[in-house]
N, C-alpha and C positions, 0 to 999 in steps of 0.2 A: 348619530342615529341610534335609538331605541330598539330592543329587542321586538316590542310588539309593532313600531313602524316597518321594520324590516319583515316580520311574518305578513304583515297586511300587503307589502309590495310585491313579495314573492307569491303570495297566494293570487292577488291581481293580476300579475304578471302572466302567470299560468293560464288563467282564464282567457286574457286578451291574445296571449299567443297560440292558443288552441284553436279558438274562433278563427283567427287569420290564417292560421295553417291549414285547417280543413275546409273551412268555407270561403277563404280568399278575401275576407272582409267581416265586419260586425264588431271586432273585438277592440278596434280603436276606438271608437265612441265611447270606451269605458274608461278610456285612460284619463279624461279630462276630469270627470266626477270622482275618481279615486284619488287623483293629485290635489284637486281642491279640499273634500270634504273628509278624507282619509288621511291624507298626506300633509295637509294644512298649507298650501301653496296658494297664492293668488289665482285670478282668472288668466292674467297675462302670463304668469311663472308657467301656470299649468298646460296652456296651449301652445307654449314654446316647448314644454318637457315632452308633451305628449307627441310632437313631431320627432323628435329624438326617438322615444319608444317604438313608436310607428314605423319609422324609417328604417331603422336596424331590424327589425322583427321581420318586415316584408322582404328586405334583403337576404336574411336567411332563409325564410320559408321560400321565395322565388327561386334560390339556387336547389334548394331540396326538389321544389317541384319540377324545376327544369329538368333535373336528373333522372326524375319519373317519366319525363316525357309529357308533362301536362302544360307547358308553357308556349305559346308562340311568340318568341322572343322580339322579332321584328313588328310585328302588330302592337305588342306592350310599349316597345319604346316610341313609335310613332304617335301613338295616342298620349303619352306621359309627356312628350316633348310638347304637342299642341295645347295641353294642359297647364304648361309651365306659366304662361301670361295669366291666366286666371289665378294660379298659385300665387304669384307675386303680387297682384293686385289685391286679393284676399288677405294677404300677410300686413300689407301696408295699411289696409281700412282698419283690420283689428288694434293697430296701436293707437289709432284715434277713438277707441269704443270703451266707453266705462266697464270696469268689472260685471257690475249688475245687469246690464245691457248684456253684455257677453255670454253670461251666464243663463238668461232668459230666452235669449236666442239657440242656444245650446239646449235648453230643456225642449224649446219647441221641435227642433230638429229630431231630437230622440225621440219626441212621441209620433213624430210623422214616420219615422225609419221604423218603428215598433208595429204602426198600424200595417204600413206598407210591407214588412216581413209576414205579418200575419195573413194579410190578404193574399199574398204571395202563394203562402203555404197553402191557404184553402183553396186557393184556383189551381195549385198543383194537383192536390188531392181530387178535386173535380175533374180534371182533365189528364189523370195518370194513364189514361187507355190511349191518348191522343200522340202522335207521332208527327215531329215537326221536321219536315223536309229540309235539311241545313245545305246551304251553300258549299262549293268546294273550298277548303281552309287555303288554298293557294290562289284564289281568285283576287287580283287585286282590284284595287279602287281605281287607281291613275298607273297607267303604263306610257311608257315615252317610245318603245320601240316595238316592234318594227315602225309602227306609228302611234302618234299620240291619242288616248283613249281615257275617257273620265266616267267613271259613275259617280257624277255630280251629286245626285241626292244622298247618297250614301256619304261622299265627302263633307256634305255640310252636316251631316247627323253627328260625324266625327268630331268636326269643329265646335258645334254647338254643346254637344253632352262632354266632351271633354273640358271645354272652358267653364261650365258649371260645376264640373267635377273640381277642377283646380280653385275655383273662387270657395268652394265649402272648404276645401283642404286649407288654404291660406288662411282665410277666416277664423275658423273654429279649432284649428289644429287636429284635425282627423285626417285620418289616411284618407277615408271616403271610399273605403272598399265596398260599404252599402250602395253607393251608388255606381260605383265603376263595374261589378258584376253585371246589374241589369243595363248598363250603358254599352257593356263590350256585347252582351245580348241583342240589344237594339242596333247599335251602329254598325258593329261589325260582323252581327249574326254569328256568334261564336257558339259552341256547344256548351253547355253548364261546364262540364268538365275542364274544358280548355279558358274558358270565362274566369272561372275561380283561380285558375293557376296564372293566367295572364295579367290579372288585376294586381297580384303582388308586385310585379315590374312597375306597372302604372304607380301603384300607392308609393313605391320606392322613389321615382322619380319627382313625384308631386311633392313629399314631404321633405325631400333633399333641397328641392329648390324654394319652397315656402320658409324652411329654417333658414336658409342663407339669406333671406329678405329681413326674417325677423333678427338675425345676427347683428345688424346695423341698427336695431332700435334701443339696444342696451339692456333689453329686458333679459334677464339670466335665472333659470328655476334652480332650485335647491339640488344641487348635482348628486348627492348621496341617494336619496330614495329614487330619483330618475334612474340612476345607473342600476339599482337592484333591480326594479321594475322593468326595465331592457333587456336585463341578463335573463331573468327568468320568463319574459315573454320570448325571447329570442330561443330559448331552449326548448319551451312547450310547441314553439311555431315550427321548427323543425320536425318535433315528434308529430304534430298534428299532420303536416304535410305527406309523411310517409303513411299516416293512419288513413289519409281521405278517400282512399280507395276501399279501404275496408270496414269504416265504421258505418252505423245507419246515420247519415247527416241529416235526415228529417227530423228525427228526434231531437238531435242535438240543436238545430234549427229553432225547435219550439221553445224548448229550454232556453236558449238565448234569447228568443224574441220576449218571453216572459220578463226576464230579467232586464232587458233594454225598457220595456214598460216601466218596470217597477223604479228602476233608477231614474226614467226620465219623469215620473211624479214626484220623486222625493226631490230632485232637481228643481223642478218647478215651484214646490212648496219653499225651498230655501231662496230661489232668486226672485219669485214675482212679488212678494212682499216686501223686500228690500229694493226693489224697482220701484214700487208703489209709492 
């Protein structure tokens, strides 16, 4: 591995880890384009290697966030376990899709995510004076004692959103944090501080399950750049999780949104002509 490749991997890993650590997601969507266009791996290799980067990084960041008291571990584990079925199905489907189609789908997802992030930030600024009444964090969805009770609409939301997140994780090799955080806000009604931390638990579980399925397909990335990217990302994520309560995350989100949209446009210009 050349010095230039190592520098690119370290710089990209730091960006991915910082986003995951501070925002609970977003950075993982950068891993696939970096591995394909900067580190010269195929789409199949990149989506597999990305799961390693994302899974390890999210685990480190989740431990740090849990120590800071920003993780609802039980809810994260339940959501992640429900998402495993979708992650396995997505990973199996990805093995049957040509690289050009995979990259074109990834570019479309990045554009969607970038627009969604921009829309959410605009809405946040407009509604900054509004206060949402959050439910009790220990309010269970299903209970069996002293008698059975079910908040079935919320349970259905968890099932549908977790499965959708798992499908995206398995198919495109991303952690899905950009989907997990809104999903936790919607399905489990968590405050943003807890949604960002808890999403790291979900990402760890879905990434590990998708990687386990992909291990049986025989697709193996170039491990040198992947391991450097993973190490840099994990270190940055740990630092980012500690800084989450201190930094201006709104500015970081705006900068990252612009970066996601830029990479999405670049990926589309590379993938769509080849697809046509």
